[in-house]
C-alpha positions as CSV (number, residue, x, y, z in Angstrom):
1,M,20.2,23.4,-4.3
2,N,19.7,19.6,-6.0
3,K,16.5,18.2,-5.8
4,S,16.5,14.4,-5.2
5,P,15.7,11.8,-7.6
6,L,12.5,11.1,-5.6
7,I,11.5,14.4,-6.0
8,C,12.6,14.8,-9.7
9,C,10.2,11.4,-10.6
10,T,7.8,13.3,-8.6
11,L,7.1,16.3,-9.8
12,L,7.5,14.4,-13.4
13,A,4.9,12.2,-12.9
14,A,2.8,14.7,-12.4
15,A,3.4,16.5,-15.5
16,L,2.5,13.3,-17.6
17,I,0.1,11.3,-15.3
18,A,-2.7,10.3,-17.1
19,A,-6.3,10.3,-15.6
20,P,-7.3,7.4,-13.9
21,A,-9.6,5.2,-16.3
22,M,-8.9,1.6,-16.7
23,A,-4.8,1.8,-16.6
24,Y,-2.3,4.6,-15.7
25,E,0.0,5.5,-17.8
26,S,2.5,7.4,-15.2
27,E,2.5,6.1,-11.1
28,N,5.0,7.0,-8.5
29,A,7.3,4.5,-7.2
30,I,7.4,3.2,-3.6
31,P,10.9,3.1,-2.8
32,L,12.1,1.0,0.5
33,D,14.3,2.7,2.2
34,F,17.2,0.1,3.8
35,G,19.3,0.6,7.4
36,L,21.2,-1.7,9.7
37,E,22.0,-1.7,12.4
38,A,25.4,-3.4,13.1
39,G,26.7,-3.3,16.7
40,G,30.0,-3.8,17.4
41,A,30.6,-5.0,14.4
42,V,32.5,-3.7,10.9
43,E,30.5,-3.4,8.1
44,Q,32.7,-3.8,4.7
45,G,31.3,-4.1,1.7
46,L,28.0,-3.3,0.1
47,S,27.0,-3.9,-3.9
48,I,23.6,-3.6,-5.6
49,K,22.2,-4.9,-8.5
50,F,18.9,-4.3,-10.7
51,D,17.8,-7.8,-12.7
52,G,14.7,-6.2,-14.5
53,R,12.3,-4.8,-11.5
54,D,13.8,-7.4,-9.2
55,V,16.5,-5.3,-6.6
56,S,19.2,-7.2,-4.8
57,I,21.6,-5.7,-2.3
58,A,24.3,-7.1,-0.6
59,T,26.4,-6.4,2.2
60,R,29.2,-7.9,4.3
61,L,29.8,-7.6,8.5
62,T,32.7,-9.0,10.2
63,N,32.9,-9.3,14.1
64,N,35.9,-7.9,15.4
65,A,35.3,-8.3,19.1
66,N,35.6,-11.1,21.2
67,T,32.6,-11.1,21.9
68,A,28.8,-12.7,19.7
69,Q,27.5,-9.0,18.5
70,K,24.1,-8.9,18.0
71,I,22.8,-7.5,14.5
72,G,19.4,-6.0,12.5
73,W,18.7,-5.0,9.3
74,Y,15.6,-3.3,8.0
75,A,13.9,-2.2,4.9
76,N,10.5,0.0,4.8
77,T,8.1,2.0,2.5
78,P,7.5,5.7,2.9
79,H,3.9,6.6,3.9
80,F,1.3,5.7,0.7
81,A,-1.8,5.8,-0.6
82,V,-4.2,4.2,-3.3
83,L,-4.6,5.6,-7.0
84,G,-7.8,3.5,-7.5
85,E,-9.1,0.6,-10.3
86,G,-6.1,-0.2,-12.8
87,E,-3.5,0.8,-10.7
88,E,-0.2,-1.2,-11.7
89,Y,0.6,-1.3,-7.6
90,A,-2.6,-1.7,-6.2
91,D,-0.3,-4.4,-3.9
92,K,2.4,-2.2,-2.0
93,S,3.0,-4.3,1.1
94,F,6.4,-6.2,-0.6
95,A,5.3,-9.6,0.5
96,D,7.8,-11.1,-1.7
97,I,10.8,-9.1,0.4
98,N,13.7,-12.1,0.7
99,A,16.5,-11.7,3.5
100,R,19.5,-14.5,3.9
101,F,22.4,-14.2,5.8
102,N,25.3,-16.5,5.5
103,G,23.6,-18.0,2.4
104,Q,19.8,-19.2,4.8
105,P,16.8,-17.9,5.3
106,S,16.4,-15.2,7.7
107,K,12.3,-14.7,9.3
108,A,11.6,-11.1,9.2
109,A,9.2,-9.7,11.8
110,V,6.3,-7.7,9.5
111,Y,4.7,-4.6,10.4
112,Q,2.4,-2.7,8.7
113,R,0.3,0.5,10.0
114,G,-2.2,2.9,8.7
115,Y,-1.9,7.1,9.1
116,F,-4.9,9.4,8.8
117,M,-3.7,13.3,8.8
118,G,-0.9,12.0,10.3
119,R,-2.4,9.6,13.0
120,D,-1.4,6.0,13.9
121,I,-5.2,4.6,13.3
122,T,-4.6,0.7,13.1
123,S,-6.5,0.2,15.5
124,E,-9.5,2.1,14.8
125,L,-8.7,0.4,11.4
126,A,-9.0,-2.8,13.1
127,R,-12.0,-1.8,15.8
128,A,-13.9,-1.2,12.1
129,G,-12.8,-4.7,10.8
130,L,-10.9,-3.4,8.3
131,G,-7.7,-4.1,7.3
132,P,-3.9,-1.3,8.0
133,L,-2.8,-0.9,4.8
134,P,-5.3,1.5,2.2
135,D,-7.7,-0.8,-0.1
136,F,-10.4,0.8,-2.0
137,Q,-12.1,-2.7,-2.6
138,V,-13.4,-2.4,1.5
139,D,-16.3,0.0,2.6
140,S,-14.7,3.0,4.5
141,K,-18.0,3.7,5.8
142,R,-17.1,1.8,9.0
143,L,-14.4,4.1,9.6
144,T,-14.8,7.3,12.0
145,V,-11.8,8.7,12.7
146,Q,-12.2,11.5,15.3
147,G,-15.6,11.9,14.6
148,L,-14.5,12.3,10.2
149,H,-15.2,9.4,7.7
150,P,-12.2,8.9,5.5
151,E,-13.0,7.4,2.4
152,Q,-9.2,7.0,1.9
153,W,-5.9,6.4,4.2
154,Q,-1.9,6.4,4.5
155,G,-0.4,2.1,4.4
156,Y,2.9,2.1,6.2
157,V,4.9,-1.3,5.7
158,A,8.2,-2.6,7.4
159,Y,10.4,-5.4,7.8
160,A,12.8,-5.8,9.9
161,W,15.5,-9.3,10.6
162,H,18.4,-10.1,12.9
163,E,21.0,-12.2,13.8
164,N,23.8,-13.7,16.1
165,L,27.6,-12.6,15.1
166,L,30.1,-15.3,16.6
167,P,33.6,-13.7,18.0
168,G,36.0,-13.2,14.8
169,A,33.4,-14.6,12.3
170,S,31.9,-12.7,9.3
171,G,28.5,-12.4,8.3
172,N,26.4,-12.2,4.5
173,I,23.7,-10.4,4.7
174,N,21.6,-10.0,1.2
175,V,18.2,-8.8,0.7
176,S,16.5,-8.7,-2.4
177,Y,12.5,-7.6,-3.4
178,R,10.9,-6.5,-6.9
179,A,11.1,-2.7,-6.9
180,L,8.2,-0.5,-7.5
181,P,9.3,2.2,-9.4
182,F,8.3,5.7,-10.7
183,F,7.1,4.8,-14.6
184,A,5.4,7.4,-17.2
185,L,4.9,7.4,-21.0
186,A,7.6,10.7,-22.3
187,S,7.8,12.0,-25.4
188,L,11.3,12.2,-26.9
189,D,11.3,16.0,-27.2
190,S,9.8,17.4,-23.9
191,A,11.9,19.5,-21.8
192,P,10.7,16.3,-18.9
193,F,12.2,14.0,-21.1
194,N,15.9,16.7,-20.7
195,Q,15.1,16.6,-17.2
196,I,14.8,13.1,-15.8
197,V,18.1,12.5,-18.1
198,Q,20.2,15.3,-16.7
199,Q,18.9,14.2,-12.8
200,H,20.8,10.6,-13.9
201,C,24.0,12.2,-15.4
202,G,23.1,11.6,-19.0
203,D,22.9,13.7,-22.3
204,P,19.5,13.9,-23.9
205,D,20.7,14.9,-27.2
206,A,23.4,11.4,-27.4
207,V,20.5,9.4,-25.5
208,R,17.4,10.3,-28.3
209,Q,19.9,9.6,-31.1
210,R,20.5,6.2,-29.7
211,L,17.0,5.6,-28.8
212,Q,16.1,6.3,-32.6
213,Q,19.0,4.1,-33.8
214,A,17.6,1.3,-32.0
215,A,14.2,2.3,-32.4
216,G,13.8,4.3,-35.4
217,A,11.9,7.1,-35.5
218,I,9.9,7.2,-32.8
219,T,8.7,10.3,-30.4
220,E,7.1,8.1,-27.5
221,V,9.9,6.1,-25.1
222,M,8.5,4.5,-20.9
223,V,10.6,5.8,-18.5
224,E,11.3,4.0,-15.3
225,S,13.3,5.4,-12.4
226,Y,14.5,2.7,-9.5
227,E,15.2,4.7,-5.7
228,V,16.8,2.8,-3.7
229,P,17.7,4.7,-0.1
230,V,20.6,2.8,1.4
231,R,20.9,4.7,4.6
232,F,24.6,3.3,5.7
233,M,25.4,3.9,2.0
234,L,28.0,6.9,3.5
235,M,30.1,8.4,1.0
236,R,31.0,4.7,-0.3
237,D,32.6,2.8,-3.7
238,V,29.4,1.0,-4.1
239,P,29.7,-2.3,-7.3
240,V,27.1,-1.8,-9.8
241,E,25.2,-4.5,-11.7
242,I,22.2,-3.7,-13.6
243,V,21.1,-6.2,-16.0
244,Q,17.6,-5.6,-18.3
245,P,16.1,-8.3,-20.0
246,P,14.7,-8.3,-23.9
247,R,11.1,-7.3,-22.3
248,N,10.6,-5.6,-19.7
249,W,7.4,-6.1,-17.1
250,Q,5.0,-3.4,-19.3
251,Q,6.6,-5.9,-22.7
252,A,8.4,-2.6,-23.4
253,Q,12.3,-3.2,-24.7
254,P,15.3,-1.8,-22.6
255,L,17.5,0.5,-24.7
256,V,19.5,2.2,-22.0
257,S,20.0,2.7,-18.5
258,L,21.7,5.4,-16.4
259,V,23.2,6.1,-13.1
260,C,25.0,8.9,-11.9
261,G,28.8,7.9,-11.5
262,L,28.8,4.7,-14.0
263,S,30.1,5.0,-17.0
264,N,27.9,4.1,-19.8
265,P,29.4,5.5,-23.2
266,G,27.8,3.4,-25.2
267,L,24.0,4.0,-23.7
268,Q,23.5,0.1,-22.9
269,A,20.3,-1.1,-20.8
270,S,22.8,-3.5,-19.2
271,L,25.7,-2.4,-17.7
272,S,28.6,-2.8,-14.3
273,G,30.7,-0.7,-12.6
274,T,32.0,0.6,-9.5
275,V,29.7,4.1,-8.2
276,A,32.4,6.2,-6.3
277,N,31.6,8.1,-3.1
278,A,28.3,6.5,-3.3
279,N,26.1,8.3,-0.7
280,L,22.4,7.8,1.2
281,S,20.5,6.6,-1.5
282,L,20.9,5.6,-5.5
283,S,18.6,6.4,-9.2
284,V,19.1,4.8,-11.9
285,L,16.6,5.8,-15.4
286,V,15.7,2.5,-17.7
287,I,14.2,4.2,-21.0
288,S,12.6,1.9,-23.1
289,A,10.6,1.6,-26.5
290,L,7.3,1.1,-26.5
291,A,5.8,-2.9,-27.1
292,N,4.4,-1.9,-30.9
293,E,7.8,-0.1,-32.2
294,H,10.3,-1.7,-34.8
295,L,13.2,-2.2,-33.3
296,Q,16.2,-2.0,-35.3
297,Q,19.4,-2.9,-33.0
């Protein structure tokens, strides 16, 4: 049975992760899981755009009924923990998420919860004067759960929106946010590098050749994997656009982007096309030369 891209990325992170210091060389992804409750409306289109770390999801609904339809959509994280000092993703609240309906801002209902040993402890955290999301900066000794004093707990964040869709009308939903992708340093001649390239339907040898053409005799690169679960993406053709900046959020230079189902014969960093029969989740791999490499391009 094939492993999901997210599980595979987690395994790669375990292989490459460095010990905590002032910064981390590798962190697991915190994906946002998207869902849609269309009521009696019909979902007619879905597209996804990656602009560096910024992700945009657009979908169109049409109400063919003679009565108004209540529609809703949502985004939620898995349960997550924190690593410690120097973590790049210390803030996992996705507070920058933005949703628009027919071009106008849509107000979100925001949910933040804390969990420990599978139990919702949000109320216990509040009684202890602590927020629901894990935080190494707070004194967790004030917290007691079933006689235990957890040093850390897990967090969960969700956003939900709803609107009315009039009879015979269409509505465009757009959600944008800054992703928290898996990232790590990878050796070009390593098995983990081969595996993550193959998991995104790439040829490791061809990718290595492209990277060395662009950046010379490099031995190490930055890999990022963007996981976008969309629960209403059920075996449909989805237009996907990937735009990469000259330098990314860690000052590395994106050189190659890979997506299963999206042709990229030139192994470029920016590309667009349609992923046929996309189902439930989309994973994008971006490979970058490190900031100190001399690029040939």
